[in-house]
N, C-alpha and C positions, 0 to 999 in steps of 0.2 A: 504494500500500500504506500503510495507516494502522496505527500501533502505539499502542494505547490503554493508559491506566493501568489496572492491575488492582486495584481497590479493592473488597474484599468488602462486600456490603451496599449497593453503589451501582452495580451493573452496568447497570441500566436507563438511567442518565444518559448513557452513552457514545454509543450510536447516536442517541438523541433529540437530544442537543446537536449532533451532527454534522448531522442533518437540519435543525435550527433555523438553523444557520449557513449551510448550503447554500441555504436559502430567501433569504438576502440576495443571492445570486448567481443566483437563479431556477433552481437546480439541485437542488431538494429531491427530485426523482424520479430522480436519478442511480442507475444500477444498482449494487448493493452486495451483498456476501456475506461472511460470516465464513469464514475459510479452513479451519476444521475441518469435516470431513464429519460429518453427523448432529448438528450443533450450530447450528441456524438462528438461535438467539437470542444466541449468543456467550457462553454461561455458562461455557465452558471455554477460551475463546480470547481473545487480546489483539490478533490480527491481523485486519484487514478489507481486502478488495480493493474499491476503488471506481473506477468509470469516470467521470472528470471531463473536462470539455471543454478545459481549459487548465491550465497550471502556475500562472497567476495565481489561479485559483479555489482550487487546492490551498493556495497560500500564504495566501490570505485566511482560510481555515479555520484553518490552523495559527497564524496571528497573533492568534487570539481564543480558541481552545479551551483549557480547563483540564482536559479529560478525555483529551486526546491528548498523547502524548510526542513523536511526530514523524510527518511525512508524507513518503513516499519514492516515488521512481520506480524500480520493479524493472527491473533490466537482465537478470535471470535468476532462475529459481527451479526447485526440483525436490525429489524425495523424498530425494535424496542429493547430495553435492558434485559428482559426475561429471555428473549430469543438469543441475544448476544451471549449471556452467561451460559445458556444451554450449549451453544457451540464451543465456548471455551472449555466446558467439561468434556467435550468430544475431541479436543485437540490432543494429539499423542503425548503421553506423559514423558516419553523418552526425549522429546524435543523441548519440553518445559524444564525438565530437571536441572540441566546445567546452569540455568539462570535463577534458580530458586534455592540453591544449596546454602548450607551454613558457611559462614566465613565470607560470603559475598556481600556486596552493598547494593542497595536498590532505592529507587524513588518512584513514586506514583505521581504522574502529571495529569492534569485535567484541562481540556480545552474544548472549544466549540467554534464552529464557523457559522456566524450569524447571530450569536448572542454571547453575553458575558455571564459567568457563574459568580454568584455571591459566595461569601465565606462559608455560610451554613450549608449551601448546596454542595460546594466542593468537599467539605468535610464528610457529608453524607455519602458522596460517591466513593471517596477514598475508603471509608469504612466498609462499603459494600464490596470493594475489591478484596479486602481481607477476608470477607465471608466466603468468597468463591475461589480464591487462589491461595495455596498454602506457601506463603513466603517464609523462608527459614533464615534469610540473611539479615543484615543490619540496615536500618533506614539511614540514609545519608542525604540530608537536605542540601540544596544549593546555597552557597554563600551569597548573601545579598547586602546591598547598601542602600538604605532608604527605600526598601521594597523592590529594588532592581537587581536581578541576578548578576553577579560578577563573573565575567568570562575567565578570570584568572583563578577562581576557586576550583577545588577538586569536585568533580562530578561523580555521582554514584556509577558503579560499573554497569549496572543494569537499569535502564530507564524504561518504565512502563507508562503507557498512555491510555487514558479513557478519552475518546474523541467523539463528538456529536456533530453531524452535518445538519444544521438547521436551515441554512440558506438565508438569503436576503429577499424580502418581499419586493414586488415590483414598485410599490409605493415608498420603498425605503424603510428605515427604522421608524417605528412608531409604537407608542404605548398600546398595549392590549392585543397586539398581533399574535397569531398562533406561533408558539415557540416549540411545538412538538417536533423532535428531530426526524429527518427523513431516514437516517440510518445512524447507528452507533457502532463504535469499534472499541475493542480492547486489544492493544498491540504492544509488542516489544520494539524498542527503537534499535534499528540496525545502523543508521548513520545520520548525521546532521548535514544539511546543506552549508554552503560557504558564504552565507549572507554577511558574516562578520568581516569579510574581505572588503566590503563596500566602505566600511569605516576605516579600515587599515590603509586603503589606497585612496581615500577621499581627497579630491582636488584641493579642498580647503587646507589640507595639511602638507601639500606637495611644495617643494622648494621652488621649482621652475615651471612656469606655465606660459602658454601663448594663447592667442584668441581661439584656436581650434583644438585645444586640449580636450580629449574625450573623457567622459565620466568613467568612474571605476567599473560600474555595472556593465556599461556598453563595451568597455575594453575587455573585460573578462568573458563576456558572451562571445565576442569575436575570437578570442583565443580558444574557446571551447569548440566553436564551429570549425576553426582552423586545425583542430587536433594538435595544438602546440604541446609538446612533451619532450623529454630528454631524447637526444639523437635526431631531432628535426632542426631544420634551418628555416627561419621565418624572416621575410623581407617586408618592410613598409616603404614604398617608394614616395610617399607623401608624409613622412613621419612627424614633422613639426617638433613638438616637445617630447615625442616618443611614448605617448600614452599606451598605444596598442602594443608596442614592443615591450613595455614594462609588464603588461599582463602575460604576454607570451613567455617572457623570462621567468615570471613567477611559477609557471608550470614546467620550467626546466629547459625550454627551447633555446638554441643559439639564435641570435638575432642580428640583423643588419638593417640599416635605414638610409634613406636619402631624402633630400628636399631641395627645391630650387631656391628657397629663400635663405641666403647665407647668414642673414641676421639672426634668424631663429636657431640655426645650427650652431652658430658661434656662441650665442648666449647673451646674457645681460650683465651690466656693471651696476654696482651700488653707487648711486649718485642721488642724494637727497634733493638736489636742486631740480631734478627732472621728474616728471610723472612716470609711474612704473611702466606704462606702455611705450615710453620713449627711451627706455634705458638700455637698448641694445648696444652691446659693446662695439666700440669703433675699431678696436684691434684686439688680437689675441691676448696682448699684455693686460688689457682692461677687463677681461672676462672674470666675473665673480661667480656666476652660476650658469649652467647650460643643461642640455638634455642628459649628459652623463651624470650630472649631480643627482638626478632623480634615481638612477640605478644605485648609486652609492648610498643614498638616503635609506633605501629599502634593503640594502645588503644583497642585491641581485647581481648576477654576472653581467658585465657591461657588454654592449654590442661588439661584434667583431669589427665593425666600422660603421660610421655614419658619414656620408659624403654629400657634397653639394652636387646635384645631378639634375638632369632634365628628363622627365618621363617620355617626352616626344622624341628624344634622341638617347636611347639607353647606352650607358657607359659600360655595361657588364659584358663580359665575354659570352658569346652565345653558347649556352649549355643548359641542360635540364638539371639545375643544381638546387632549386628551392623546393622545400616541402609545402610551403604555404606562402601566399602573398596576401597581406592584410592591409587595408587602407580606408581612410575617409577622404576620398578625392575632393579637391577644392572646386565646388560647384558655383561659388559666388554668393552663397548664403551668408557665410561668416568671413570668407576670404576668397577673393577672385582667383581663378586659375591663370597661371602665367607659364610661358614657355620661352626658350631662348630665341631672340630675334631683335630686330632694330627697325624702327620706323623712319630713320634717317639714313643718309648715305654713310656706309661704313667707312671708318677711318683706320689707318694702320695703328697697331698698338706698339708703343715704344718698347724696345727690347728690355729696358730696366723695369718695366711694369708688367711684363708678361706673366711672371710667376705669381703675382697677386691679383691679376685682372679678373674681374667678375663680369661675364658678358651681360649685356642688356636683355630685357625681357619684353614680350608683347602679350596681349590677351590670348588666352587659350580656350577655344570654344568647347562647350560641354560635350558636343558630339565627338569632337576630336579626342577629348580626354578619355571617353569610354572606348572608342576604337583602339586607341593606343594601349589602354590598360588591358583589354582582352587579348590583343595581339601579343603584348608583353608576357601575359600569363601563359599563353599557348607556347611561347618560345622557351621560357625560362623555368616553368614548373616541371617537376618530374611527373610521369604518368601516375595518376592517382593523387597528385597534389591538389591543393585547394586554393581557390581565390575567394576571399571574403571581403566584401566592401559595402559601404553605406551608400544608399541612393535616395535622394529627396524625391518625393512623389506628390502629385495632386490628388484630389478626391475622386477623380474619374479614372484612376489608374487601373489597369488590368495587366495580368502577367504577360500579355502579348507585347506590352510596351518595353519589356526588358531587353537590353542588348544581348545578342547571341553570337556564338562562335562555334564553328563545326567541331572544334577540338574540346569544347567545354560543355558539360552537362549541368543543368540547374538541379541542385540538391535541395536547398531550402530557401524560402522567401518569407521573411517575418516582418510584420508591420509594427512600427512604433508611431502611434497616433500623437501628433504634436498639437494640432488645432483641428477645427472642423473642416478647414479647407485644404490643409496639407499635412504631410507626415514624412516619414523616411522609412526605408526598408533595409533590412540587413540581408544581403544576397550572398548565398554560398554556392559556388560552382566547383565542379570536380573535373580535372583534366582526364579525358578518356583515351586519347591517343596523341602521338607526335604529329606536328603539323606537316601537311604535304605542301609541295611547292605552290599549288594553286590556292592554298589557304592564306 
């Protein structure tokens, strides 16, 4: 049983991220269904039942996912408490015993989707659990501060959960509405999702930012869809402050980055006389912080290299070397796209300035950006490698509007609703074959 985060406007990410992570264990076709009847896409539910081959696979998903709150082994479920406890009694004793033995520690948690439990009701449910399950271990409560659980405190080895799916009425929360649960569960926790990483990598705590820095949640989602892991090489050709590469490095991937804006790559200087957005260093000697400082801040392996380059004119030697290409291309929403060029008559560069000369740039049309990006992925990804990128879309978007390439297959397309008129989609494509001359 999987409990997902319920984030309005981002519901399509949940099952897609789960499938992407199951691919790492060759279980992407594992049978799964949302627990609500007449809700096959999970628009009204946060619970999903998935048949997985082992506990290790379930843990591997929980240890990476940022869309999942927790993964559980149901010992019983039902439309009411009586049916649930009857099913708990039928659950095999040999599967219960290792988690109920003397010398172990445990805690009983109570939660509901669609309502809040009062103290008296929580106490009653916990006491009912003791009536139906023979706990022999020692209770270990979470360490709290002002009522909030501390993530640093020791947790009980065995976490048990009583969960109720009440749901939210169409008219929203209001007094007097029916709070009868649609289904109740008694489960053992197998693993917790990685939502705590959103605070650890929060942009508010990051040393170096630029106007296009990607949020922690979006960056970690990209890394999961890209299958970033030890032994893989991930490139971001529009890296900016390297938010996407930081997420890939968190999961152990080797990284490389590039960007056409030398100011962003060089970094900023500390000058109190200038506004923060104007503090780009004028020379390497003036740099106080840059993209690499973010990797050092988190104790992550630094990129193999970050270079000033132009996506319309790749500087890389042609070879299928990258396992994933991830990016948030510049579409002009927060930063306009640029490519190398000159609107004036070109002048010779003096010999003494050639080593430090930065070529001029001209506007880079969105259509060109996409054509160059897909052609780049087809040339430089290994077969089976992944291209994961963000694409702004309007309200009349259909999948037919997506750019295509004969060497790339669309794997996932997830919508992030920003406003009623427009949003953005996370597109995941997989390279299926090497490009032919006619491609």
